[in-house]
HTML snippet that shows the backbone in 3Dmol.js (N, CA, C, O; Angstrom):
<script src="https://3Dmol.org/build/3Dmol-min.js"></script>
<div id="view" style="width:600px;height:400px;position:relative"></div>
<script>
const pdb = `
ATOM      1  N   MET A   1     158.150 167.404-160.177  1.00  0.00           N
ATOM      2  CA  MET A   1     158.371 165.983-159.629  1.00  0.00           C
ATOM      3  C   MET A   1     156.370 165.469-159.892  1.00  0.00           C
ATOM      4  O   MET A   1     155.439 166.052-159.337  1.00  0.00           O
ATOM      5  N   ALA A   2     156.265 164.539-160.649  1.00  0.00           N
ATOM      6  CA  ALA A   2     154.835 164.663-161.474  1.00  0.00           C
ATOM      7  C   ALA A   2     154.087 164.162-160.485  1.00  0.00           C
ATOM      8  O   ALA A   2     154.789 163.651-159.612  1.00  0.00           O
ATOM      9  N   GLU A   3     152.658 164.094-160.228  1.00  0.00           N
ATOM     10  CA  GLU A   3     152.141 163.558-159.073  1.00  0.00           C
ATOM     11  C   GLU A   3     151.545 162.077-159.476  1.00  0.00           C
ATOM     12  O   GLU A   3     151.262 161.925-160.665  1.00  0.00           O
ATOM     13  N   ILE A   4     151.374 161.188-158.749  1.00  0.00           N
ATOM     14  CA  ILE A   4     151.138 160.043-159.224  1.00  0.00           C
ATOM     15  C   ILE A   4     149.618 160.174-159.153  1.00  0.00           C
ATOM     16  O   ILE A   4     148.947 161.020-158.562  1.00  0.00           O
ATOM     17  N   ASP A   5     149.236 159.129-159.903  1.00  0.00           N
ATOM     18  CA  ASP A   5     147.441 159.149-160.651  1.00  0.00           C
ATOM     19  C   ASP A   5     147.542 157.942-159.181  1.00  0.00           C
ATOM     20  O   ASP A   5     148.448 157.127-159.005  1.00  0.00           O
ATOM     21  N   PRO A   6     146.404 158.148-158.342  1.00  0.00           N
ATOM     22  CA  PRO A   6     145.832 157.125-156.973  1.00  0.00           C
ATOM     23  C   PRO A   6     145.519 156.048-157.733  1.00  0.00           C
ATOM     24  O   PRO A   6     145.945 154.939-157.408  1.00  0.00           O
ATOM     25  N   LYS A   7     144.777 156.212-158.786  1.00  0.00           N
ATOM     26  CA  LYS A   7     144.010 154.917-159.792  1.00  0.00           C
ATOM     27  C   LYS A   7     145.198 154.200-159.844  1.00  0.00           C
ATOM     28  O   LYS A   7     145.332 153.174-159.177  1.00  0.00           O
ATOM     29  N   VAL A   8     146.296 154.737-160.746  1.00  0.00           N
ATOM     30  CA  VAL A   8     147.510 153.534-161.461  1.00  0.00           C
ATOM     31  C   VAL A   8     147.913 152.917-160.285  1.00  0.00           C
ATOM     32  O   VAL A   8     147.741 151.703-160.170  1.00  0.00           O
ATOM     33  N   LYS A   9     148.554 153.734-159.163  1.00  0.00           N
ATOM     34  CA  LYS A   9     148.713 153.167-157.800  1.00  0.00           C
ATOM     35  C   LYS A   9     147.987 152.067-157.063  1.00  0.00           C
ATOM     36  O   LYS A   9     148.330 150.890-156.950  1.00  0.00           O
ATOM     37  N   LEU A  10     147.339 152.437-156.770  1.00  0.00           N
ATOM     38  CA  LEU A  10     146.280 151.592-156.334  1.00  0.00           C
ATOM     39  C   LEU A  10     145.827 149.831-157.006  1.00  0.00           C
ATOM     40  O   LEU A  10     145.624 148.771-156.415  1.00  0.00           O
ATOM     41  N   ASN A  11     145.810 150.217-158.522  1.00  0.00           N
ATOM     42  CA  ASN A  11     146.144 148.861-159.215  1.00  0.00           C
ATOM     43  C   ASN A  11     147.164 147.924-159.135  1.00  0.00           C
ATOM     44  O   ASN A  11     147.040 146.700-159.102  1.00  0.00           O
ATOM     45  N   GLN A  12     148.406 148.727-159.099  1.00  0.00           N
ATOM     46  CA  GLN A  12     149.665 148.174-158.880  1.00  0.00           C
ATOM     47  C   GLN A  12     149.998 147.778-157.174  1.00  0.00           C
ATOM     48  O   GLN A  12     150.689 146.812-156.851  1.00  0.00           O
ATOM     49  N   ILE A  13     149.546 148.452-156.482  1.00  0.00           N
ATOM     50  CA  ILE A  13     149.036 147.453-155.195  1.00  0.00           C
ATOM     51  C   ILE A  13     148.554 146.545-154.963  1.00  0.00           C
ATOM     52  O   ILE A  13     148.944 145.827-154.042  1.00  0.00           O
ATOM     53  N   ILE A  14     147.323 146.199-155.880  1.00  0.00           N
ATOM     54  CA  ILE A  14     146.350 145.136-156.035  1.00  0.00           C
ATOM     55  C   ILE A  14     147.339 143.910-156.378  1.00  0.00           C
ATOM     56  O   ILE A  14     147.479 142.851-155.765  1.00  0.00           O
ATOM     57  N   GLU A  15     147.897 144.310-157.386  1.00  0.00           N
ATOM     58  CA  GLU A  15     148.990 143.193-157.877  1.00  0.00           C
ATOM     59  C   GLU A  15     149.871 142.792-157.092  1.00  0.00           C
ATOM     60  O   GLU A  15     150.230 141.618-157.177  1.00  0.00           O
ATOM     61  N   VAL A  16     150.428 143.622-156.165  1.00  0.00           N
ATOM     62  CA  VAL A  16     151.210 143.079-155.059  1.00  0.00           C
ATOM     63  C   VAL A  16     150.534 142.133-154.595  1.00  0.00           C
ATOM     64  O   VAL A  16     150.746 140.923-154.666  1.00  0.00           O
ATOM     65  N   LEU A  17     149.293 142.978-153.868  1.00  0.00           N
ATOM     66  CA  LEU A  17     148.508 142.129-153.056  1.00  0.00           C
ATOM     67  C   LEU A  17     148.129 140.649-153.924  1.00  0.00           C
ATOM     68  O   LEU A  17     148.996 139.807-153.693  1.00  0.00           O
ATOM     69  N   ASP A  18     147.509 140.360-154.458  1.00  0.00           N
ATOM     70  CA  ASP A  18     147.721 139.402-155.469  1.00  0.00           C
ATOM     71  C   ASP A  18     148.686 138.442-155.622  1.00  0.00           C
ATOM     72  O   ASP A  18     148.254 137.306-155.817  1.00  0.00           O
ATOM     73  N   GLN A  19     149.920 138.591-155.585  1.00  0.00           N
ATOM     74  CA  GLN A  19     151.323 138.020-155.645  1.00  0.00           C
ATOM     75  C   GLN A  19     151.415 137.781-154.122  1.00  0.00           C
ATOM     76  O   GLN A  19     151.832 136.664-153.815  1.00  0.00           O
ATOM     77  N   LEU A  20     151.122 138.570-153.166  1.00  0.00           N
ATOM     78  CA  LEU A  20     151.108 137.859-151.850  1.00  0.00           C
ATOM     79  C   LEU A  20     150.027 136.767-151.638  1.00  0.00           C
ATOM     80  O   LEU A  20     150.012 135.737-150.964  1.00  0.00           O
ATOM     81  N   ALA A  21     149.337 137.228-152.267  1.00  0.00           N
ATOM     82  CA  ALA A  21     147.795 136.239-151.760  1.00  0.00           C
ATOM     83  C   ALA A  21     148.412 134.707-152.283  1.00  0.00           C
ATOM     84  O   ALA A  21     148.032 133.672-151.737  1.00  0.00           O
ATOM     85  N   GLU A  22     149.329 134.706-153.318  1.00  0.00           N
ATOM     86  CA  GLU A  22     149.541 133.632-154.024  1.00  0.00           C
ATOM     87  C   GLU A  22     151.137 132.856-153.641  1.00  0.00           C
ATOM     88  O   GLU A  22     151.872 132.088-154.261  1.00  0.00           O
ATOM     89  N   ASP A  23     151.180 133.378-152.575  1.00  0.00           N
ATOM     90  CA  ASP A  23     152.792 133.244-151.926  1.00  0.00           C
ATOM     91  C   ASP A  23     152.359 132.281-151.115  1.00  0.00           C
ATOM     92  O   ASP A  23     151.494 132.403-150.247  1.00  0.00           O
ATOM     93  N   THR A  24     153.319 130.749-151.562  1.00  0.00           N
ATOM     94  CA  THR A  24     152.871 129.534-151.093  1.00  0.00           C
ATOM     95  C   THR A  24     153.809 129.539-149.510  1.00  0.00           C
ATOM     96  O   THR A  24     153.493 128.787-148.589  1.00  0.00           O
ATOM     97  N   SER A  25     154.949 130.494-149.426  1.00  0.00           N
ATOM     98  CA  SER A  25     156.111 130.302-148.368  1.00  0.00           C
ATOM     99  C   SER A  25     155.284 131.069-147.595  1.00  0.00           C
ATOM    100  O   SER A  25     155.861 131.155-146.511  1.00  0.00           O
ATOM    101  N   VAL A  26     154.094 131.769-147.539  1.00  0.00           N
ATOM    102  CA  VAL A  26     153.194 132.526-146.677  1.00  0.00           C
ATOM    103  C   VAL A  26     152.398 131.937-146.021  1.00  0.00           C
ATOM    104  O   VAL A  26     151.703 131.094-146.589  1.00  0.00           O
ATOM    105  N   PRO A  27     152.239 132.171-144.669  1.00  0.00           N
ATOM    106  CA  PRO A  27     151.272 131.400-143.769  1.00  0.00           C
ATOM    107  C   PRO A  27     149.571 132.060-144.780  1.00  0.00           C
ATOM    108  O   PRO A  27     149.319 133.128-145.338  1.00  0.00           O
ATOM    109  N   ARG A  28     148.600 130.501-144.542  1.00  0.00           N
ATOM    110  CA  ARG A  28     146.943 131.090-145.555  1.00  0.00           C
ATOM    111  C   ARG A  28     146.708 131.870-144.634  1.00  0.00           C
ATOM    112  O   ARG A  28     145.881 132.525-145.267  1.00  0.00           O
ATOM    113  N   ASN A  29     146.752 132.629-143.130  1.00  0.00           N
ATOM    114  CA  ASN A  29     146.407 133.359-142.562  1.00  0.00           C
ATOM    115  C   ASN A  29     146.665 134.905-143.318  1.00  0.00           C
ATOM    116  O   ASN A  29     145.908 135.860-143.488  1.00  0.00           O
ATOM    117  N   ILE A  30     147.765 134.722-143.594  1.00  0.00           N
ATOM    118  CA  ILE A  30     148.344 135.712-143.834  1.00  0.00           C
ATOM    119  C   ILE A  30     147.896 136.309-145.735  1.00  0.00           C
ATOM    120  O   ILE A  30     147.878 137.490-146.080  1.00  0.00           O
ATOM    121  N   ARG A  31     147.619 135.225-146.569  1.00  0.00           N
ATOM    122  CA  ARG A  31     147.033 135.090-147.649  1.00  0.00           C
ATOM    123  C   ARG A  31     145.866 135.150-147.654  1.00  0.00           C
ATOM    124  O   ARG A  31     145.424 135.321-148.790  1.00  0.00           O
ATOM    125  N   ARG A  32     144.969 135.074-146.724  1.00  0.00           N
ATOM    126  CA  ARG A  32     143.773 135.669-146.695  1.00  0.00           C
ATOM    127  C   ARG A  32     143.474 137.267-146.717  1.00  0.00           C
ATOM    128  O   ARG A  32     142.868 138.036-147.463  1.00  0.00           O
ATOM    129  N   GLY A  33     144.116 137.352-145.670  1.00  0.00           N
ATOM    130  CA  GLY A  33     144.062 139.159-145.422  1.00  0.00           C
ATOM    131  C   GLY A  33     144.770 139.668-146.174  1.00  0.00           C
ATOM    132  O   GLY A  33     144.816 140.891-146.046  1.00  0.00           O
ATOM    133  N   ALA A  34     145.705 139.019-147.364  1.00  0.00           N
ATOM    134  CA  ALA A  34     146.297 139.835-148.262  1.00  0.00           C
ATOM    135  C   ALA A  34     144.920 140.065-149.772  1.00  0.00           C
ATOM    136  O   ALA A  34     144.728 140.897-150.658  1.00  0.00           O
ATOM    137  N   THR A  35     144.366 138.974-149.381  1.00  0.00           N
ATOM    138  CA  THR A  35     143.509 138.949-150.415  1.00  0.00           C
ATOM    139  C   THR A  35     141.942 139.812-149.990  1.00  0.00           C
ATOM    140  O   THR A  35     141.236 140.440-150.778  1.00  0.00           O
ATOM    141  N   GLU A  36     141.681 139.575-148.352  1.00  0.00           N
ATOM    142  CA  GLU A  36     140.765 140.861-147.785  1.00  0.00           C
ATOM    143  C   GLU A  36     140.879 142.229-147.991  1.00  0.00           C
ATOM    144  O   GLU A  36     139.928 142.975-148.220  1.00  0.00           O
ATOM    145  N   ALA A  37     142.437 142.668-147.882  1.00  0.00           N
ATOM    146  CA  ALA A  37     142.663 143.953-148.149  1.00  0.00           C
ATOM    147  C   ALA A  37     142.631 144.208-149.404  1.00  0.00           C
ATOM    148  O   ALA A  37     142.084 145.281-149.658  1.00  0.00           O
ATOM    149  N   LYS A  38     143.175 143.372-150.677  1.00  0.00           N
ATOM    150  CA  LYS A  38     142.385 143.429-151.670  1.00  0.00           C
ATOM    151  C   LYS A  38     141.429 144.114-152.026  1.00  0.00           C
ATOM    152  O   LYS A  38     141.436 145.133-152.716  1.00  0.00           O
ATOM    153  N   ASN A  39     140.181 143.317-151.347  1.00  0.00           N
ATOM    154  CA  ASN A  39     138.918 143.199-151.740  1.00  0.00           C
ATOM    155  C   ASN A  39     138.302 144.664-150.918  1.00  0.00           C
ATOM    156  O   ASN A  39     137.286 145.158-151.406  1.00  0.00           O
ATOM    157  N   ARG A  40     138.848 145.257-149.835  1.00  0.00           N
ATOM    158  CA  ARG A  40     138.768 146.237-149.476  1.00  0.00           C
ATOM    159  C   ARG A  40     139.201 147.496-150.483  1.00  0.00           C
ATOM    160  O   ARG A  40     138.535 148.498-150.745  1.00  0.00           O
ATOM    161  N   LEU A  41     140.461 147.146-150.941  1.00  0.00           N
ATOM    162  CA  LEU A  41     140.078 148.263-151.988  1.00  0.00           C
ATOM    163  C   LEU A  41     139.754 148.390-153.272  1.00  0.00           C
ATOM    164  O   LEU A  41     140.154 149.252-154.054  1.00  0.00           O
ATOM    165  N   GLU A  42     138.827 147.280-153.521  1.00  0.00           N
ATOM    166  CA  GLU A  42     138.115 147.201-154.643  1.00  0.00           C
ATOM    167  C   GLU A  42     136.587 148.208-154.777  1.00  0.00           C
ATOM    168  O   GLU A  42     136.115 148.920-155.663  1.00  0.00           O
ATOM    169  N   LYS A  43     136.273 147.914-153.753  1.00  0.00           N
ATOM    170  CA  LYS A  43     135.014 148.352-153.000  1.00  0.00           C
ATOM    171  C   LYS A  43     134.770 149.531-153.782  1.00  0.00           C
ATOM    172  O   LYS A  43     135.578 150.147-154.477  1.00  0.00           O
ATOM    173  N   ASN A  44     133.432 149.793-153.562  1.00  0.00           N
ATOM    174  CA  ASN A  44     133.071 151.222-154.415  1.00  0.00           C
ATOM    175  C   ASN A  44     133.017 151.934-153.361  1.00  0.00           C
ATOM    176  O   ASN A  44     131.822 152.184-153.203  1.00  0.00           O
ATOM    177  N   GLU A  45     133.671 152.456-152.464  1.00  0.00           N
ATOM    178  CA  GLU A  45     133.663 153.419-151.591  1.00  0.00           C
ATOM    179  C   GLU A  45     134.629 154.560-151.875  1.00  0.00           C
ATOM    180  O   GLU A  45     135.501 154.408-152.731  1.00  0.00           O
ATOM    181  N   PRO A  46     134.496 155.861-151.096  1.00  0.00           N
ATOM    182  CA  PRO A  46     135.242 157.093-151.365  1.00  0.00           C
ATOM    183  C   PRO A  46     136.268 156.179-151.418  1.00  0.00           C
ATOM    184  O   PRO A  46     136.116 155.049-150.953  1.00  0.00           O
ATOM    185  N   MET A  47     137.941 156.763-152.253  1.00  0.00           N
ATOM    186  CA  MET A  47     139.271 156.367-151.711  1.00  0.00           C
ATOM    187  C   MET A  47     139.793 156.297-150.503  1.00  0.00           C
ATOM    188  O   MET A  47     140.178 155.231-150.022  1.00  0.00           O
ATOM    189  N   ASP A  48     139.869 157.658-149.770  1.00  0.00           N
ATOM    190  CA  ASP A  48     140.498 157.323-148.466  1.00  0.00           C
ATOM    191  C   ASP A  48     139.792 156.481-147.505  1.00  0.00           C
ATOM    192  O   ASP A  48     140.408 156.200-146.477  1.00  0.00           O
ATOM    193  N   VAL A  49     138.579 156.017-147.661  1.00  0.00           N
ATOM    194  CA  VAL A  49     137.777 155.167-146.914  1.00  0.00           C
ATOM    195  C   VAL A  49     138.286 153.588-146.931  1.00  0.00           C
ATOM    196  O   VAL A  49     138.308 152.744-146.035  1.00  0.00           O
ATOM    197  N   LYS A  50     138.725 153.540-148.455  1.00  0.00           N
ATOM    198  CA  LYS A  50     139.118 151.799-149.109  1.00  0.00           C
ATOM    199  C   LYS A  50     140.470 151.816-148.359  1.00  0.00           C
ATOM    200  O   LYS A  50     140.907 150.877-147.695  1.00  0.00           O
ATOM    201  N   ILE A  51     140.960 152.789-148.517  1.00  0.00           N
ATOM    202  CA  ILE A  51     142.867 152.885-148.166  1.00  0.00           C
ATOM    203  C   ILE A  51     143.072 152.879-146.587  1.00  0.00           C
ATOM    204  O   ILE A  51     144.028 152.331-146.038  1.00  0.00           O
ATOM    205  N   ALA A  52     142.274 153.409-146.072  1.00  0.00           N
ATOM    206  CA  ALA A  52     142.266 153.245-144.636  1.00  0.00           C
ATOM    207  C   ALA A  52     141.657 152.062-144.143  1.00  0.00           C
ATOM    208  O   ALA A  52     141.786 152.042-142.919  1.00  0.00           O
ATOM    209  N   GLY A  53     141.095 151.139-144.536  1.00  0.00           N
ATOM    210  CA  GLY A  53     140.323 149.833-144.174  1.00  0.00           C
ATOM    211  C   GLY A  53     141.404 148.976-144.394  1.00  0.00           C
ATOM    212  O   GLY A  53     141.702 147.998-143.710  1.00  0.00           O
ATOM    213  N   ALA A  54     142.121 149.505-145.640  1.00  0.00           N
ATOM    214  CA  ALA A  54     143.327 148.099-146.176  1.00  0.00           C
ATOM    215  C   ALA A  54     144.346 148.675-145.153  1.00  0.00           C
ATOM    216  O   ALA A  54     144.519 147.819-144.285  1.00  0.00           O
ATOM    217  N   ILE A  55     145.019 149.681-144.932  1.00  0.00           N
ATOM    218  CA  ILE A  55     145.659 150.104-144.120  1.00  0.00           C
ATOM    219  C   ILE A  55     146.012 148.733-142.921  1.00  0.00           C
ATOM    220  O   ILE A  55     146.978 148.025-142.638  1.00  0.00           O
ATOM    221  N   GLY A  56     144.427 148.919-142.423  1.00  0.00           N
ATOM    222  CA  GLY A  56     144.234 148.621-141.292  1.00  0.00           C
ATOM    223  C   GLY A  56     144.101 147.152-141.062  1.00  0.00           C
ATOM    224  O   GLY A  56     144.366 146.664-139.963  1.00  0.00           O
ATOM    225  N   LYS A  57     143.824 146.666-141.751  1.00  0.00           N
ATOM    226  CA  LYS A  57     143.986 145.202-142.434  1.00  0.00           C
ATOM    227  C   LYS A  57     145.307 144.919-142.186  1.00  0.00           C
ATOM    228  O   LYS A  57     145.600 144.119-141.297  1.00  0.00           O
ATOM    229  N   LEU A  58     146.424 145.649-143.071  1.00  0.00           N
ATOM    230  CA  LEU A  58     147.313 145.357-143.318  1.00  0.00           C
ATOM    231  C   LEU A  58     148.528 145.591-142.244  1.00  0.00           C
ATOM    232  O   LEU A  58     149.497 144.834-142.183  1.00  0.00           O
ATOM    233  N   ASP A  59     148.410 146.353-141.686  1.00  0.00           N
ATOM    234  CA  ASP A  59     149.163 146.194-139.855  1.00  0.00           C
ATOM    235  C   ASP A  59     148.442 145.366-139.187  1.00  0.00           C
ATOM    236  O   ASP A  59     149.203 145.193-138.235  1.00  0.00           O
ATOM    237  N   ASP A  60     147.335 144.575-138.920  1.00  0.00           N
ATOM    238  CA  ASP A  60     146.938 143.466-138.315  1.00  0.00           C
ATOM    239  C   ASP A  60     147.899 142.229-138.522  1.00  0.00           C
ATOM    240  O   ASP A  60     148.402 141.383-137.783  1.00  0.00           O
ATOM    241  N   LEU A  61     147.925 142.587-140.201  1.00  0.00           N
ATOM    242  CA  LEU A  61     148.832 141.263-140.710  1.00  0.00           C
ATOM    243  C   LEU A  61     150.316 141.277-140.180  1.00  0.00           C
ATOM    244  O   LEU A  61     150.693 140.415-139.385  1.00  0.00           O
ATOM    245  N   ALA A  62     151.177 142.306-140.650  1.00  0.00           N
ATOM    246  CA  ALA A  62     152.427 142.255-140.210  1.00  0.00           C
ATOM    247  C   ALA A  62     152.807 142.437-139.132  1.00  0.00           C
ATOM    248  O   ALA A  62     154.015 142.482-138.898  1.00  0.00           O
ATOM    249  N   ASN A  63     151.755 142.611-138.050  1.00  0.00           N
ATOM    250  CA  ASN A  63     151.956 141.998-136.575  1.00  0.00           C
ATOM    251  C   ASN A  63     152.062 141.029-135.937  1.00  0.00           C
ATOM    252  O   ASN A  63     152.286 140.775-134.754  1.00  0.00           O
ATOM    253  N   ASP A  64     151.777 140.163-137.344  1.00  0.00           N
ATOM    254  CA  ASP A  64     151.094 138.286-136.783  1.00  0.00           C
ATOM    255  C   ASP A  64     152.816 137.763-136.621  1.00  0.00           C
ATOM    256  O   ASP A  64     153.715 137.893-137.452  1.00  0.00           O
ATOM    257  N   PRO A  65     152.862 137.266-135.523  1.00  0.00           N
ATOM    258  CA  PRO A  65     154.058 136.747-135.230  1.00  0.00           C
ATOM    259  C   PRO A  65     154.545 135.468-136.320  1.00  0.00           C
ATOM    260  O   PRO A  65     155.672 134.975-136.311  1.00  0.00           O
ATOM    261  N   ASN A  66     153.629 135.135-137.082  1.00  0.00           N
ATOM    262  CA  ASN A  66     153.931 133.775-137.777  1.00  0.00           C
ATOM    263  C   ASN A  66     153.866 134.063-139.289  1.00  0.00           C
ATOM    264  O   ASN A  66     153.272 133.404-140.142  1.00  0.00           O
ATOM    265  N   ILE A  67     154.753 135.423-139.481  1.00  0.00           N
ATOM    266  CA  ILE A  67     154.649 136.073-140.872  1.00  0.00           C
ATOM    267  C   ILE A  67     156.079 135.587-140.877  1.00  0.00           C
ATOM    268  O   ILE A  67     156.719 135.450-139.834  1.00  0.00           O
ATOM    269  N   PRO A  68     156.685 135.267-142.377  1.00  0.00           N
ATOM    270  CA  PRO A  68     158.243 135.230-142.151  1.00  0.00           C
ATOM    271  C   PRO A  68     158.319 136.814-142.639  1.00  0.00           C
ATOM    272  O   PRO A  68     157.422 137.485-143.149  1.00  0.00           O
ATOM    273  N   MET A  69     159.829 137.234-142.284  1.00  0.00           N
ATOM    274  CA  MET A  69     160.422 138.257-142.979  1.00  0.00           C
ATOM    275  C   MET A  69     160.243 139.086-143.874  1.00  0.00           C
ATOM    276  O   MET A  69     160.138 140.290-143.637  1.00  0.00           O
ATOM    277  N   HIS A  70     160.174 138.518-145.175  1.00  0.00           N
ATOM    278  CA  HIS A  70     160.205 138.547-146.449  1.00  0.00           C
ATOM    279  C   HIS A  70     158.057 138.973-146.837  1.00  0.00           C
ATOM    280  O   HIS A  70     157.556 139.360-147.893  1.00  0.00           O
ATOM    281  N   GLY A  71     157.746 138.836-146.230  1.00  0.00           N
ATOM    282  CA  GLY A  71     156.249 138.558-145.976  1.00  0.00           C
ATOM    283  C   GLY A  71     155.907 139.906-145.053  1.00  0.00           C
ATOM    284  O   GLY A  71     154.708 140.178-144.991  1.00  0.00           O
ATOM    285  N   ARG A  72     156.645 140.612-144.470  1.00  0.00           N
ATOM    286  CA  ARG A  72     156.397 141.418-143.644  1.00  0.00           C
ATOM    287  C   ARG A  72     156.932 142.820-143.845  1.00  0.00           C
ATOM    288  O   ARG A  72     156.629 143.843-143.230  1.00  0.00           O
ATOM    289  N   THR A  73     157.838 142.641-144.890  1.00  0.00           N
ATOM    290  CA  THR A  73     158.694 143.620-146.070  1.00  0.00           C
ATOM    291  C   THR A  73     157.871 143.965-146.708  1.00  0.00           C
ATOM    292  O   THR A  73     157.633 145.167-146.591  1.00  0.00           O
ATOM    293  N   VAL A  74     157.072 143.256-147.612  1.00  0.00           N
ATOM    294  CA  VAL A  74     156.332 143.656-148.999  1.00  0.00           C
ATOM    295  C   VAL A  74     155.288 144.102-147.904  1.00  0.00           C
ATOM    296  O   VAL A  74     154.802 145.143-148.346  1.00  0.00           O
ATOM    297  N   ILE A  75     154.615 143.761-146.481  1.00  0.00           N
ATOM    298  CA  ILE A  75     153.293 144.599-146.416  1.00  0.00           C
ATOM    299  C   ILE A  75     153.683 145.660-145.669  1.00  0.00           C
ATOM    300  O   ILE A  75     152.817 146.533-145.727  1.00  0.00           O
ATOM    301  N   TYR A  76     154.631 145.981-144.972  1.00  0.00           N
ATOM    302  CA  TYR A  76     155.365 146.946-144.681  1.00  0.00           C
ATOM    303  C   TYR A  76     155.393 148.325-145.798  1.00  0.00           C
ATOM    304  O   TYR A  76     155.049 149.497-145.648  1.00  0.00           O
ATOM    305  N   ARG A  77     156.131 147.363-147.285  1.00  0.00           N
ATOM    306  CA  ARG A  77     156.102 148.401-148.597  1.00  0.00           C
ATOM    307  C   ARG A  77     154.721 149.055-148.861  1.00  0.00           C
ATOM    308  O   ARG A  77     154.639 150.273-149.020  1.00  0.00           O
ATOM    309  N   ILE A  78     153.477 148.124-148.916  1.00  0.00           N
ATOM    310  CA  ILE A  78     152.691 148.139-149.769  1.00  0.00           C
ATOM    311  C   ILE A  78     151.734 149.457-148.265  1.00  0.00           C
ATOM    312  O   ILE A  78     151.194 150.451-148.751  1.00  0.00           O
ATOM    313  N   ILE A  79     151.667 149.327-146.968  1.00  0.00           N
ATOM    314  CA  ILE A  79     151.222 150.109-146.499  1.00  0.00           C
ATOM    315  C   ILE A  79     152.030 151.673-146.999  1.00  0.00           C
ATOM    316  O   ILE A  79     151.500 152.649-147.530  1.00  0.00           O
ATOM    317  N   SER A  80     153.142 151.517-146.695  1.00  0.00           N
ATOM    318  CA  SER A  80     154.050 152.828-147.098  1.00  0.00           C
ATOM    319  C   SER A  80     153.516 153.346-148.778  1.00  0.00           C
ATOM    320  O   SER A  80     153.600 154.500-149.200  1.00  0.00           O
ATOM    321  N   GLU A  81     153.138 152.524-149.306  1.00  0.00           N
ATOM    322  CA  GLU A  81     152.428 152.977-151.023  1.00  0.00           C
ATOM    323  C   GLU A  81     151.382 153.882-150.612  1.00  0.00           C
ATOM    324  O   GLU A  81     151.171 155.000-151.082  1.00  0.00           O
ATOM    325  N   LEU A  82     150.458 153.032-149.274  1.00  0.00           N
ATOM    326  CA  LEU A  82     148.941 153.238-149.657  1.00  0.00           C
ATOM    327  C   LEU A  82     149.198 154.470-148.878  1.00  0.00           C
ATOM    328  O   LEU A  82     148.491 155.296-149.455  1.00  0.00           O
ATOM    329  N   GLU A  83     149.684 154.962-148.089  1.00  0.00           N
ATOM    330  CA  GLU A  83     149.900 155.925-147.035  1.00  0.00           C
ATOM    331  C   GLU A  83     150.323 157.254-148.082  1.00  0.00           C
ATOM    332  O   GLU A  83     149.798 158.367-148.074  1.00  0.00           O
ATOM    333  N   ASN A  84     151.304 156.829-148.869  1.00  0.00           N
ATOM    334  CA  ASN A  84     151.961 158.074-149.952  1.00  0.00           C
ATOM    335  C   ASN A  84     150.152 158.462-150.538  1.00  0.00           C
ATOM    336  O   ASN A  84     149.630 159.569-150.410  1.00  0.00           O
ATOM    337  N   VAL A  85     149.356 157.015-151.280  1.00  0.00           N
ATOM    338  CA  VAL A  85     148.495 157.581-152.362  1.00  0.00           C
ATOM    339  C   VAL A  85     147.436 158.717-151.342  1.00  0.00           C
ATOM    340  O   VAL A  85     146.926 159.750-151.776  1.00  0.00           O
ATOM    341  N   LEU A  86     147.321 158.270-150.148  1.00  0.00           N
ATOM    342  CA  LEU A  86     146.288 158.839-149.073  1.00  0.00           C
ATOM    343  C   LEU A  86     146.857 160.305-149.134  1.00  0.00           C
ATOM    344  O   LEU A  86     146.010 161.135-149.464  1.00  0.00           O
ATOM    345  N   LYS A  87     148.082 160.780-148.891  1.00  0.00           N
ATOM    346  CA  LYS A  87     148.330 161.882-148.955  1.00  0.00           C
ATOM    347  C   LYS A  87     147.737 162.684-150.027  1.00  0.00           C
ATOM    348  O   LYS A  87     147.075 163.701-149.826  1.00  0.00           O
ATOM    349  N   VAL A  88     147.986 162.214-151.106  1.00  0.00           N
ATOM    350  CA  VAL A  88     147.729 162.231-152.330  1.00  0.00           C
ATOM    351  C   VAL A  88     146.220 162.580-152.978  1.00  0.00           C
ATOM    352  O   VAL A  88     145.986 163.385-153.880  1.00  0.00           O
ATOM    353  N   VAL A  89     145.451 161.900-152.389  1.00  0.00           N
ATOM    354  CA  VAL A  89     143.798 161.969-152.174  1.00  0.00           C
ATOM    355  C   VAL A  89     143.571 162.939-150.976  1.00  0.00           C
ATOM    356  O   VAL A  89     142.345 163.028-151.035  1.00  0.00           O
ATOM    357  N   ASN A  90     143.910 163.651-150.026  1.00  0.00           N
ATOM    358  CA  ASN A  90     143.656 164.319-149.345  1.00  0.00           C
ATOM    359  C   ASN A  90     143.938 165.700-149.666  1.00  0.00           C
ATOM    360  O   ASN A  90     143.377 166.672-149.161  1.00  0.00           O
ATOM    361  N   LYS A  91     144.867 165.719-150.559  1.00  0.00           N
ATOM    362  CA  LYS A  91     145.254 167.225-150.775  1.00  0.00           C
ATOM    363  C   LYS A  91     144.138 168.033-151.133  1.00  0.00           C
ATOM    364  O   LYS A  91     144.287 169.238-151.335  1.00  0.00           O
TER     365      LYS A  91
END
`;
const viewer = $3Dmol.createViewer("view");
viewer.addModel(pdb, "pdb");
viewer.setStyle({}, {cartoon: {color: "spectrum"}});
viewer.zoomTo();
viewer.render();
</script>
């Protein structure tokens, strides 16, 4: 099985965060949080630091009682993908 390229995967995750940030069926605070998580992933920091920061932010969003089910599902999927990238980075 081929290793995933962390930078390519991170760019895909950033695209999904952009889509979530533009989804008008999601409350404004969730869209703002998705943008904050995206900004953390784009920072010029070590890969594991920015991924951990984004996961923390997304975890807070997933626990928001106002988030619709489809938004929570997207956030959980993003967190899972970020954890996979983190495993590759920490090898």
